[in-house]
SERO-4910 file (N, C-alpha, C, O; in steps of 0.05 Angstrom, whole numbers):
BEGIN
 pado doro    nc1    nc2    nc3   cac1   cac2   cac3    cc1    cc2    cc3    oc1    oc2    oc3
  Met    A    295    241    360    326    240    352    325    247    331    306    241    316
  Val    A    351    265    321    356    266    291    358    249    271    377    233    272
  Leu    A    345    247    255    346    220    231    372    213    227    381    191    233
  Gly    A    387    235    216    422    226    210    436    221    232    458    210    231
  His    A    424    228    254    443    217    276    439    186    283    457    170    288
  Val    A    410    180    282    403    157    287    420    138    266    434    119    274
  Ala    A    416    145    241    433    132    223    469    122    229    481    101    224
  Arg    A    475    141    239    510    141    246    506    129    269    523    112    269
  Ser    A    493    128    290    494    113    314    487     90    310    495     77    329
  Gly    A    480     81    300    476     45    288    495     29    280    494      5    282
  Arg    A    514     43    269    545     34    259    564     29    271    586     38    265
  Ala    A    558      8    300    566      0    317    600    -11    309    620    -12    323
  Thr    A    597    -20    279    615    -37    268    643    -16    266    666    -22    270
  Ala    A    634      9    257    645     34    248    656     53    264    668     73    256
  Leu    A    651     46    289    662     67    313    692     58    317    699     35    321
  Leu    A    708     79    316    731     80    319    740     99    349    741    123    350
  Val    A    745     81    369    747     91    401    779    107    399    799     93    400
  Leu    A    779    131    398    799    145    402    813    140    433    805    155    451
  Leu    A    833    122    440    836    116    463    862    131    469    877    135    451
  Ala    A    867    139    490    896    155    497    919    138    500    921    115    509
  Cys    A    941    157    489    962    138    483    990    149    504    991    172    514
  Ser    A   1006    135    506   1024    142    528   1037    172    523   1051    179    541
  Ser    A   1034    191    500   1051    207    494   1025    231    504   1029    255    504
  Gly    A   1006    220    510    986    239    512    983    246    541    971    266    547
  Leu    A    991    232    557    986    234    582   1014    237    593   1035    228    584
  Asp    A   1010    260    623   1036    267    632   1038    254    662   1021    259    679
  Pro    A   1059    237    667   1052    231    694   1056    239    727   1052    229    749
  Asn    A   1066    267    711   1075    287    738   1041    298    744   1034    307    765
  Ala    A   1026    295    721   1001    313    725    979    289    741    979    264    740
  Pro    A    961    312    757    937    296    764    920    274    748    918    275    724
  Ala    A    909    256    761    901    236    749    869    239    751    862    254    770
  Trp    A    853    231    738    824    216    736    821    194    757    832    174    750
  His    A    810    193    776    808    167    795    780    161    791    766    181    787
  Arg    A    769    137    792    745    131    789    736    118    816    747     97    823
  Ile    A    714    133    832    711    122    862    696     94    865    677     86    851
  Ala    A    707     82    883    692     53    884    665     44    896    657     21    900
  Ala    A    651     69    901    627     64    909    606     59    884    606     71    863
  Thr    A    588     36    894    561     35    874    546     58    874    542     73    893
  Gly    A    537     60    849    521     86    846    494     69    834    483     47    838
  Pro    A    487     99    810    452     88    802    464     75    777    457     86    756
  Gly    A    479     58    775    485     40    749    490     52    726    481     75    724
  Ala    A    504     42    704    504     51    675    478     64    657    460     50    648
  Arg    A    482     88    656    463    103    640    479    123    625    504    123    625
  Trp    A    463    141    611    471    162    587    442    173    589    421    161    595
  Gly    A    446    204    582    427    226    574    410    233    592    386    237    590
  His    A    428    233    615    420    237    646    427    273    644    439    289    630
  Thr    A    408    272    670    424    305    675    440    305    708    437    285    722
  Ala    A    458    328    717    468    319    737    476    352    740    485    364    721
  Val    A    472    363    768    478    389    780    491    387    809    488    368    825
  Leu    A    503    406    812    512    409    835    494    424    860    490    448    857
  Asp    A    484    413    882    476    420    907    496    422    927    506    407    943
  Ala    A    502    452    920    526    461    942    513    460    971    529    454    988
  Val    A    485    465    980    482    473   1005    483    440   1019    487    438   1043
  Arg    A    480    418   1003    480    398   1015    507    381   1013    515    361   1026
  Asp    A    520    395    991    552    385    984    549    355    975    559    334    983
  Arg    A    531    360    954    522    333    932    522    340    910    525    363    903
  Met    A    518    316    889    513    322    859    488    304    860    489    282    871
  Ile    A    465    314    848    442    309    840    445    295    807    455    306    788
  Val    A    434    268    808    434    260    776    402    249    780    389    239    798
  Phe    A    397    260    749    365    253    744    365    238    719    382    242    702
  Gly    A    343    217    714    335    206    688    354    198    671    377    199    680
  Gly    A    349    191    647    370    180    626    357    158    618    333    152    620
  Gln    A    383    141    608    369    113    602    394     91    610    418     93    612
  Ser    A    375     70    614    401     47    612    393     25    596    376     27    577
  Ser    A    403      6    601    400    -18    579    376    -33    582    368    -48    565
  Glu    A    361    -27    611    334    -37    612    311    -10    603    287    -16    599
  Gly    A    316      6    602    299     30    584    302     55    599    321     56    615
  Glu    A    286     77    596    285     99    607    281    105    633    266     90    646
  Leu    A    294    129    645    290    126    676    283    155    679    285    174    664
  Ala    A    272    153    710    262    182    720    271    181    750    266    198    768
  Asp    A    283    162    753    297    162    790    321    193    802    336    208    790
  Val    A    317    191    815    343    220    829    363    198    846    354    179    859
  Trp    A    387    204    844    410    203    857    425    219    869    432    240    859
  Ala    A    433    212    891    453    242    900    483    223    912    485    205    928
  Leu    A    507    241    892    529    230    907    539    251    932    537    275    928
  Asp    A    547    241    953    555    262    973    589    262    964    602    242    958
  Leu    A    599    288    965    620    292    945    641    293    967    664    293    957
  Gly    A    639    295    996    656    287   1019    667    256   1021    690    248   1023
  Ala    A    645    244   1020    641    217   1032    646    196   1005    653    173   1008
  Glu    A    642    205    982    640    197    955    622    174    953    626    153    940
  Thr    A    600    180    968    586    156    960    556    153    949    552    177    949
  Trp    A    536    145    941    517    146    931    495    138    942    496    121    959
  Arg    A    472    147    936    441    137    949    421    143    935    423    167    928
  Gln    A    403    133    929    381    141    918    359    158    932    353    151    955
  Leu    A    347    181    920    332    199    936    301    191    929    296    192    905
  Ala    A    280    183    945    255    184    942    248    207    940    258    223    957
  Thr    A    230    219    920    221    241    907    182    236    908    167    216    910
  Thr    A    179    259    905    146    252    905    133    275    874    146    295    865
  Asn    A    108    266    863     96    278    842    121    276    821    127    296    808
  Ala    A    134    257    817    153    255    792    151    264    769    127    266    766
  Pro    A    162    270    746    157    268    714    159    244    708    173    229    722
  Ser    A    147    236    685    153    212    676    187    211    672    204    227    680
  Thr    A    189    188    659    214    176    650    223    200    625    204    211    613
  Arg    A    252    207    618    260    223    599    286    219    587    292    195    591
  Val    A    299    228    576    326    219    563    334    250    550    319    262    535
  Asn    A    355    258    558    367    288    541    358    305    552    358    325    538
  Pro    A    347    309    577    330    337    581    354    355    593    377    345    591
  Ala    A    351    377    603    372    393    609    368    405    641    345    406    649
  Ala    A    385    411    655    381    416    677    405    440    698    430    440    696
  Val    A    390    457    716    410    477    726    395    484    751    371    481    752
  Val    A    407    494    770    402    499    799    391    524    801    402    542    791
  Asp    A    367    528    814    366    547    826    362    554    856    343    551    872
  Ala    A    391    566    859    402    561    893    385    576    914    381    568    937
  Val    A    376    602    902    363    621    922    331    596    932    326    589    955
  Arg    A    318    589    910    299    574    919    303    544    922    283    530    922
  Asp    A    325    534    923    332    509    933    324    485    920    320    463    929
  Arg    A    320    501    886    302    476    866    324    469    848    344    484    845
  Met    A    322    447    837    334    440    808    312    442    788    289    433    789
  Ile    A    323    457    771    294    461    744    303    444    722    326    445    713
  Val    A    282    428    712    294    410    689    280    422    669    261    436    676
  Phe    A    286    419    644    268    424    618    280    407    597    304    405    593
  Gly    A    257    391    583    257    382    560    260    350    558    252    333    573
  Gly    A    275    349    534    281    313    539    268    298    521    259    312    502
  Arg    A    263    278    520    246    258    500    237    231    511    250    221    530
  Thr    A    220    220    502    209    193    508    204    175    491    186    182    475
  Gly    A    218    144    485    216    134    462    239    151    445    256    167    453
  Leu    A    230    138    414    251    152    400    242    173    386    260    187    377
  Thr    A    218    180    382    211    200    369    197    227    384    194    248    373
  Thr    A    191    224    404    171    235    420    190    257    435    208    249    451
  Ser    A    187    289    429    204    303    450    192    318    467    169    323    459
  Leu    A    197    328    489    176    338    510    184    369    508    205    378    500
  Asp    A    157    383    520    167    415    522    161    423    552    157    446    560
  Glu    A    162    401    567    159    402    596    181    415    615    205    409    612
  Ala    A    172    430    631    183    442    656    185    437    678    167    448    690
  Trp    A    203    421    698    198    413    722    217    427    738    241    432    732
  Ala    A    202    434    766    227    436    788    224    417    816    203    414    828
  Leu    A    245    409    820    253    386    846    259    402    863    279    416    858
  Asp    A    246    406    887    252    423    909    271    405    927    264    385    940
  Leu    A    299    418    928    323    402    938    322    394    970    343    383    979
  Ser    A    299    400    991    291    407   1007    272    387   1017    277    372   1036
  Thr    A    252    386   1005    227    371   1011    232    344    991    225    322   1000
  Leu    A    242    345    967    242    320    940    218    323    928    210    304    916
  Ala    A    206    343    930    179    343    916    176    356    890    175    381    888
  Trp    A    173    342    871    166    354    841    149    374    842    134    377    861
  Ser    A    148    390    821    121    410    813    129    417    787    153    419    781
  Arg    A    105    422    767    110    426    746    111    453    734     90    465    733
  Leu    A    125    461    729    127    498    719    121    502    690    124    482    676
  Pro    A    113    529    679    100    536    656    117    521    632    140    517    639
  Ser    A    113    514    613    121    512    590    128    541    579    118    562    588
  Gly    A    153    539    552    161    557    540    174    549    514    159    555    495
  Pro    A    193    540    509    204    534    485    185    509    475    169    500    491
  Ser    A    188    497    447    178    481    434    191    459    437    215    461    439
  Ala    A    179    431    439    185    409    457    218    404    433    224    409    410
  Arg    A    236    391    461    260    384    443    281    367    463    277    367    488
  Gln    A    292    361    458    319    344    473    336    356    470    336    374    453
  Arg    A    355    351    485    388    360    482    396    386    476    416    393    461
  Pro    A    374    407    492    381    434    485    410    436    505    418    420    522
  His    A    422    460    498    449    477    513    436    489    533    414    499    529
  Phe    A    449    489    558    443    506    580    460    520    602    481    508    606
  Ala    A    456    538    613    469    551    635    451    575    648    430    586    640
  Thr    A    467    579    672    449    603    684    471    619    699    494    611    700
  Asp    A    462    644    711    474    666    731    461    662    755    461    679    772
  Gly    A    445    634    760    436    643    790    416    654    793    401    645    810
  Ala    A    409    679    775    374    685    774    361    679    756    337    682    758
  Arg    A    375    667    727    362    666    703    373    636    694    394    629    705
  Ala    A    360    619    676    376    604    663    366    602    635    342    604    629
  Trp    A    387    596    614    385    600    589    380    576    576    387    558    590
  Phe    A    369    567    551    365    539    542    368    548    510    354    567    502
  Tyr    A    385    538    494    389    542    465    390    522    453    403    503    462
  Gly    A    374    520    427    383    500    414    366    475    417    342    476    422
  Gly    A    383    447    412    371    425    413    356    415    393    355    429    373
  Glu    A    341    390    395    332    379    371    301    363    380    293    356    402
  Ser    A    290    361    353    269    343    352    274    316    338    296    311    331
  Phe    A    258    301    336    257    276    320    270    284    293    291    274    289
  Thr    A    261    301    274    268    307    249    279    336    243    282    344    220
  Ser    A    285    353    268    299    380    260    312    390    286    305    381    307
  Val    A    330    409    284    346    425    301    342    450    309    335    465    291
  Gln    A    344    456    325    330    487    337    357    503    345    376    496    358
  Gly    A    351    530    332    368    555    337    363    580    351    374    602    348
  Asp    A    340    571    373    326    594    386    341    600    415    353    579    421
  Leu    A    344    616    429    353    618    448    326    629    472    310    647    467
  Trp    A    325    615    496    298    621    514    316    631    537    338    621    541
  Gln    A    306    651    553    313    652    585    288    641    601    265    636    594
  Phe    A    298    640    620    283    630    643    280    640    669    292    625    685
  Asp    A    270    661    681    270    680    706    258    660    726    236    649    727
  Phe    A    281    660    745    279    638    769    250    652    785    231    637    790
  Ala    A    251    677    792    234    693    808    207    689    802    190    689    820
  Thr    A    202    685    777    172    693    767    165    662    750    143    656    740
  Asn    A    185    649    750    182    619    725    167    633    707    143    628    707
  Thr    A    178    652    690    167    663    663    191    653    643    214    648    648
  Trp    A    178    651    617    200    643    595    195    669    580    174    681    575
  Ser    A    223    676    572    226    692    551    239    691    526    264    689    525
  Leu    A    225    692    504    249    684    475    266    704    467    256    721    453
  Leu    A    289    707    473    310    729    469    316    727    433    315    707    418
  Pro    A    321    754    426    320    765    395    349    750    383    366    741    398
  Asn    A    350    748    358    370    727    342    385    743    326    389    736    303
  Ala    A    394    767    335    410    787    326    433    780    326    444    764    341
  Gly    A    446    794    304    478    796    299    482    771    285    466    759    270
  Asp    A    517    760    295    523    740    271    514    716    288    530    707    304
  Ala    A    492    705    286    475    684    300    491    652    295    495    650    271
  Pro    A    498    632    307    509    611    299    484    591    280    460    595    283
  Ser    A    491    579    268    470    560    250    453    544    279    461    543    302
  Ala    A    432    533    271    418    517    293    439    496    295    458    492    280
  Arg    A    432    481    325    451    462    332    441    451    354    422    461    365
  Thr    A    451    430    363    449    416    389    469    396    392    483    386    375
  Cys    A    469    391    416    498    376    429    526    386    430    548    374    427
  Gly    A    520    410    434    554    429    434    551    432    470    542    416    486
  Ala    A    564    458    472    565    464    501    566    493    500    575    507    481
  Met    A    554    501    528    551    529    528    554    535    557    550    518    573
  Ala    A    563    562    565    564    570    589    556    604    597    557    623    581
  Phe    A    551    605    617    551    638    618    572    647    634    580    636    655
  Ile    A    585    675    620    616    679    629    608    716    630    596    727    612
  Asp    A    617    727    650    623    760    647    599    769    626    605    777    604
  Gly    A    571    766    637    554    773    627    545    765    600    532    784    590
  Gly    A    547    740    580    548    731    563    546    699    561    557    683    576
  Leu    A    532    695    541    528    657    539    551    661    514    556    677    497
  Val    A    563    632    525    580    630    496    575    594    488    571    577    505
  Val    A    577    588    462    563    566    454    582    559    436    592    575    420
  Asn    A    591    530    437    615    515    427    609    490    407    599    471    419
  Gly    A    613    488    386    609    467    379    581    451    368    561    464    361
  Gly    A    582    428    368    551    413    369    543    402    337    561    401    321
  His    A    529    398    332    516    385    304    494    399    292    483    415    306
  Asp    A    485    396    267    459    394    264    449    369    254    462    349    261
  Val    A    422    365    234    426    345    227    441    325    215    444    302    223
  Ala    A    451    337    193    474    318    184    504    330    194    521    312    193
  Phe    A    514    350    202    539    357    199    549    368    228    535    384    241
  Val    A    573    359    238    587    372    261    583    403    256    577    410    233
  Arg    A    586    420    275    579    449    265    600    459    289    594    463    313
  Asp    A    631    465    273    646    477    298    643    500    297    625    508    284
  Gly    A    660    518    310    663    550    315    647    550    351    636    532    363
  Thr    A    654    577    359    648    587    377    635    610    377    639    626    358
  Trp    A    617    617    398    600    641    389    592    652    416    590    635    434
  Arg    A    587    683    423    580    695    443    553    711    440    548    726    420
  Tyr    A    533    706    463    511    718    458    515    745    483    521    739    507
  Asp    A    512    771    474    519    791    494    489    792    505    473    793    487
  Leu    A    479    791    534    454    794    548    445    816    551    422    820    558
  Val    A    462    835    545    454    869    546    453    878    513    435    894    506
  Ala    A    470    870    497    455    883    468    434    859    455    418    864    437
  Gln    A    436    835    466    419    811    465    427    809    432    411    810    414
  Ala    A    457    805    428    461    792    395    487    781    398    504    785    415
  Trp    A    486    762    373    511    744    373    531    754    359    529    771    341
  Ser    A    557    741    369    579    749    357    605    724    354    611    711    374
  Arg    A    617    721    330    637    697    335    660    706    350    671    728    350
  Val    A    666    679    365    690    686    378    713    673    359    711    650    350
  Glu    A    735    688    354    760    671    345    777    663    370    785    675    390
  Thr    A    780    633    359    795    614    384    823    603    368    828    598    345
  Glu    A    838    603    392    855    587    381    865    553    395    866    549    419
  Gly    A    869    541    382    876    511    389    848    496    377    834    504    359
  Gly    A    846    475    391    817    457    383    816    434    395    837    425    404
  Thr    A    792    418    399    791    405    412    785    373    387    777    374    363
  Ala    A    795    343    408    789    331    382    766    314    381    765    292    371
  Ala    A    743    328    395    710    319    393    697    346    379    710    366    383
  Gly    A    672    348    363    663    363    364    638    370    370    627    392    367
  Ala    A    625    341    383    595    346    396    596    325    419    615    311    424
  His    A    573    324    431    573    305    449    587    308    477    581    290    492
  Trp    A    606    327    487    617    333    508    597    330    529    573    332    526
  Ala    A    610    324    553    597    334    580    612    354    585    635    350    577
  Tyr    A    608    376    595    611    396    595    612    412    625    603    398    643
  Ala    A    619    431    632    616    447    664    629    469    663    652    465    655
  Val    A    623    495    671    637    523    671    648    524    697    638    511    715
  Asp    A    668    538    700    680    553    718    683    578    718    706    586    716
  Pro    A    667    594    719    657    620    714    675    643    731    678    664    719
  Lys    A    686    640    760    707    647    768    734    654    750    745    676    747
  Cys    A    740    635    741    760    631    723    761    632    693    780    629    678
  Gly    A    736    637    688    724    638    656    728    619    641    731    625    617
  Lys    A    729    589    649    739    570    633    711    545    624    693    535    637
  Leu    A    714    543    611    689    513    596    708    493    594    725    493    576
  Tyr    A    704    471    617    714    445    608    695    426    590    670    425    588
  Leu    A    709    416    580    692    397    560    708    367    566    732    368    566
  Ala    A    694    343    570    704    317    576    693    297    556    669    296    549
  Gly    A    711    282    549    700    264    527    683    275    499    689    296    487
  Gly    A    666    260    493    655    270    463    662    260    440    685    251    440
  Asp    A    651    257    419    653    252    393    655    269    369    657    293    371
  His    A    656    259    351    650    271    316    628    263    311    626    246    293
  Phe    A    607    270    323    578    258    313    582    226    299    582    217    277
  Asp    A    584    217    328    592    187    329    615    172    314    615    148    313
  Asn    A    631    184    304    649    172    286    675    163    305    689    143    300
  Tyr    A    678    176    324    695    162    350    687    173    373    674    194    374
  Asp    A    696    155    398    692    173    420    712    174    436    724    153    441
  Thr    A    723    203    448    746    206    466    744    202    494    722    200    506
  Ala    A    764    201    504    768    202    541    779    226    541    776    236    564
  Leu    A    794    246    520    809    271    531    785    288    547    760    287    549
  Thr    A    808    307    560    791    334    573    805    357    562    829    364    561
  Asp    A    790    363    556    795    400    546    787    420    560    770    415    578
  Val    A    796    447    556    787    469    567    791    494    552    812    499    541
  Leu    A    769    514    551    770    530    536    772    555    551    758    554    572
  Ser    A    784    573    548    792    598    564    783    617    550    790    625    528
  Leu    A    762    628    568    747    660    546    749    679    564    729    693    571
  Arg    A    777    682    576    785    710    587    810    711    568    821    690    559
  Gly    A    819    738    561    841    741    546    836    726    523    812    719    520
  Pro    A    855    718    503    857    705    484    840    681    490    841    672    513
  Ser    A    824    669    470    805    652    474    818    622    462    821    620    438
  Arg    A    824    604    477    845    582    471    835    557    482    824    555    504
  Phe    A    838    541    468    838    508    477    863    501    477    883    507    463
  Ser    A    858    485    499    886    466    513    872    448    525    849    451    534
  Lys    A    893    420    527    889    396    533    895    400    569    916    410    576
  Val    A    876    391    586    884    391    608    898    361    618    893    338    615
  Ala    A    916    373    631    947    362    638    934    338    652    922    344    673
  Val    A    936    313    645    933    287    662    944    264    663    944    257    640
  Ser    A    956    242    679    963    224    680    951    201    679    964    182    671
  Val    A    922    199    685    905    179    682    879    187    662    869    208    670
  Leu    A    869    179    646    839    185    634    822    162    641    827    138    645
  Pro    A    798    176    642    777    159    645    769    142    617    782    146    596
  Asp    A    744    120    617    745    106    594    731    126    573    717    144    582
  Ala    A    734    123    548    720    133    526    697    137    527    683    117    530
  His    A    684    160    527    654    160    530    638    188    512    650    205    499
  Asp    A    616    185    516    601    209    491    576    210    515    571    192    532
  His    A    561    238    513    534    239    532    537    232    563    519    221    576
  Ala    A    562    240    571    562    234    598    553    263    618    546    284    608
  Ser    A    555    261    639    553    291    654    577    303    665    596    288    668
  Leu    A    579    326    672    598    334    681    595    361    701    588    383    691
  Val    A    602    359    731    598    375    752    625    387    756    646    374    752
  Leu    A    624    417    764    649    422    780    643    427    807    622    440    811
  Asp    A    656    419    826    650    420    856    674    436    860    695    424    859
  Ser    A    673    460    863    690    484    869    694    482    896    715    494    903
  Ala    A    681    470    919    695    475    945    716    457    942    736    466    952
  Arg    A    721    431    930    744    414    928    760    415    898    771    395    888
  Ser    A    758    439    888    772    435    859    771    413    841    788    408    825
  Asn    A    746    399    846    751    380    829    724    378    805    705    394    805
  Leu    A    729    356    785    710    351    765    704    330    774    719    316    786
  Ile    A    675    325    767    662    300    771    649    293    745    634    308    733
  Leu    A    656    266    737    645    258    717    630    234    718    638    216    733
  Tyr    A    606    231    704    592    198    709    573    191    686    559    206    673
  Gly    A    576    169    684    559    155    661    567    162    632    589    168    626
  Gly    A    549    161    618    553    156    589    551    135    573    544    113    581
  Thr    A    558    141    544    555    115    529    583    107    505    602    122    507
  Leu    A    584     97    496    598     94    471    580     96    447    557     90    448
  Ala    A    590    102    427    572    108    403    539    116    404    521    106    391
  Asp    A    537    134    422    506    143    425    483    125    429    461    125    418
  Gly    A    495    106    452    478     84    466    480     53    459    465     35    465
  Gln    A    504     51    445    518     26    444    527     13    460    528    -11    456
  Ala    A    536     23    484    549      9    505    536     30    534    538     55    534
  Tyr    A    531     23    544    524     35    570    550     36    593    561     16    601
  Leu    A    558     71    606    578     63    621    569     76    651    555     96    653
  Asp    A    580     56    676    571     69    698    590     80    723    586     76    747
  Gly    A    614     97    708    631     99    723    631    125    737    616    141    726
  Thr    A    642    132    756    649    160    773    673    177    774    681    179    797
  Trp    A    684    187    760    708    199    760    714    223    772    695    238    769
  Val    A    734    233    786    731    248    795    769    257    780    785    241    770
  Leu    A    772    284    782    795    302    777    801    329    789    786    348    786
  Pro    A    823    329    802    829    355    814    843    375    791    860    369    775
  Val    A    826    405    797    837    418    774    837    449    790    825    458    809
  Glu    A    856    461    773    875    484    792    849    510    780    844    516    757
  Leu    A    839    517    803    816    541    801    828    564    808    845    561    825
  Cys    A    824    585    802    833    612    810    831    621    837    814    615    853
  Pro    A    853    641    841    856    645    872    835    660    879    832    666    903
***
C-alpha cells in the first residue's frame, strides 16, 4: 500500500463522512434498498463480477476484521440470497485484486492484489464458473494491487495500480483465447500514473477517470484508443463529490460509467451515486435516488442488465477503519 495512503487512512479521528441531506434526495426517484439475506459478512478490497449464465454475482477475497480472505460467494440475483461456493485449488488470500469475466470460456479472471501490508502480487488466476476449479495463469504485469480493469468479452485490460511505495501508469492487455499478456504503447496525451480510479471499455476505447498517486488525488478523464494505441484527454462537464476509491460498473450499451460512494483520498466518504455519460457530451451527473446506502469506499458494484439493477456490496469507512456488510440494489434506466 502506498505510504502516503497509509498515513491518511490511519487518521480516523479526522474522517468527515459526507452524509446525504434531504436536499440531495428526490422522494419520487428510485431507492437503494438493502436486501435482507445474510451474506459473506463485512469486507472490503474484494472483487465482484456478474455471472450472467447462472444469474448471479460472484464475490472473491478481500479483507474482514478477522484478516485476509480467499473465499468465493454467489448472490442469486433473482432470489436475492447468498451462498458460499466450495472451490478447489484456490489461490492464497488477497486484498484489492482486479477481476473480469471471460464469458466464452465460462471463467472469472483475477489479477494482482496484496497480502499483508507490503507484499503486492503479480499472479493471475482463473476460476472455472462451472466446475469451481481454480487454475494459475501466466503472469504479465509487475506485482501490484488496485489496478483498474475493463473487458470487451474477448480481452481484458489492466491499467495502473500500486505497490507498497510506488504507483504504476502502464496499460496491459490480456487475451482470453491465448492466455497471453501484451504491454500496450503509452503514446499520446497519457494520464499520470494512478490507482483507485475507475475504468471502462466503451466504443473501441478505454476510459480512465480519477484516482490518486502516492500523495495526491488525480482528477481528469482520459481515453485510450485501442486502434491508434494512444491516449487523449477527455473534456468533461460537471464533476463528482469523490475523487477516488469508487465502486464502479459500466453500461456499454448506454455508454455510461457508474460511480458509487468513494472518497477524496480518505478525507471523507460519500454515499452518492454518480454517472459519467461518454456518448455525446461527456458529462457527470448525480443519479436521482430517494434513499442512499451507507457512506463507503472500496466497495464493489455490478450492473445486472437483465433487471436493470446496480448491485453494491461491502466496503469500508476510511480505507479499513470500519467494515461494511450491506448488499444494496438500485433500479436504473437502461437504453432501449
